[in-house]
C-alpha atoms as one frame of an Amber mdcrd trajectory, in Angstrom:
protein
   0.002   0.001  -0.002   1.439   3.365  -0.996   1.244   6.516   1.064  -1.338
   8.065  -1.259  -3.791   5.170  -0.885  -4.168   5.819   2.837  -5.225   9.485
   2.394  -9.024   9.874   2.433 -10.440  11.764  -0.551 -12.758  14.235   1.142
 -13.104  17.961   0.811 -13.015  20.250   3.841 -16.759  20.865   3.430 -17.459
  17.136   3.646 -15.564  16.820   6.913 -17.697  19.482   8.613 -20.902  18.498
  10.297 -23.907  19.809   8.276 -25.270  21.791  11.245 -21.877  23.363  11.851
 -21.542  24.257   8.168 -24.991  25.939   8.208 -24.046  27.806  11.387 -20.890
  29.127   9.729 -22.955  30.326   6.753 -25.441  32.036   9.083 -22.609  33.799
  10.914 -21.118  34.918   7.600 -24.535  36.184   6.466 -25.107  38.147   9.678
 -21.599  39.601   9.474 -22.275  40.657   5.871 -25.612  42.195   6.915 -23.871
  44.153   9.676 -21.231  45.324   7.203 -23.908  46.488   4.749 -25.834  48.309
   7.496 -22.647  50.040   8.690 -21.826  51.096   5.121 -25.353  52.479   4.677
 -25.075  54.452   7.933 -21.643  55.801   6.976 -22.942  56.846   3.568 -25.890
  58.678   5.116 -23.506  60.423   7.545 -21.326  61.538   4.616 -24.431  62.712
   2.751 -25.650  64.712   5.764 -22.155  66.154   6.231 -22.087  67.425   2.672
 -25.531  68.955   3.079 -24.417  70.743   6.245 -21.239  72.049   4.606 -23.109
  73.434   1.611 -25.820  74.898   3.839 -23.338  77.400   5.229 -23.010  75.875
   8.691 -19.219  76.011   8.444 -19.253  79.733   7.706 -21.677  80.368  10.568
 -19.423  78.484  12.985 -16.334  80.444  11.885 -18.119  83.786  12.286 -19.118
  82.892  15.804 -15.713  81.625  16.899 -13.118  83.319  14.717 -10.248  81.870
  12.750  -9.220  79.490  15.537 -12.492  77.629  15.046 -12.007  77.407  11.262
  -9.406  74.659  11.639 -11.896  72.404  13.431 -15.108  73.244  11.578 -14.922
  70.254   9.237 -14.365  67.893  12.177 -17.321  69.389  14.022 -19.622  69.081
  10.999 -18.470  65.498  10.380 -19.159  64.510  13.989 -22.504  66.287  13.954
 -23.470  64.395  10.769 -22.402  61.065  12.324 -24.516  61.798  15.421 -27.504
  62.610  13.221 -27.047  59.378  11.267 -26.690  57.368  14.500 -29.991  58.813
  15.665 -31.787  57.677  12.514 -30.790  60.506  10.216 -33.218  61.342   7.456
 -34.314  57.737   7.023 -32.013  57.166   4.079 -30.058  54.338   5.727 -32.754
  51.771   4.950 -32.901  52.818   1.302 -29.119  52.695   0.991 -29.063  49.318
   2.764 -31.706  47.892   0.430 -29.712  48.984  -2.624 -26.453  47.601  -1.212
 -28.105  44.300  -0.380 -29.643  44.098  -3.836 -26.257  44.729  -5.434 -24.558
  42.131  -3.236 -26.875  39.159  -3.525 -29.770  40.024  -5.815 -32.522  39.954
  -3.177 -34.435  42.726  -1.501 -35.171  42.935   2.235 -38.111  40.511   1.880
 -35.925  37.912   0.203 -37.569  38.475  -3.177 -35.226  37.805  -6.067 -34.900
  40.818  -8.345 -33.491  40.159 -11.776 -32.901  42.996 -14.212 -33.694  42.123
 -17.790
């Protein structure tokens, strides 16, 4: 008997218990969902930040605090936008999340397959 005859021909997936394999897939799916939700929240925060910058908030902050404040205005607006997004923002996170999910696996939030023709 040669050395190669004693090696079992199984793949790593076959050596895992089916329940364990399903659990690993579920963990990967929930991690992906969390990643998509975080990306959607970050995008809404960036969107809100841009709206605040173009609304003139930065100029108003500089006028009230002088040139010393000007160096930190962008940081303040960015943090303010993140806080708004954390609190629910304008409700855009769900829309962004739905689009990201659709792009990643072709299903919407209800699990309906959406195929573009």
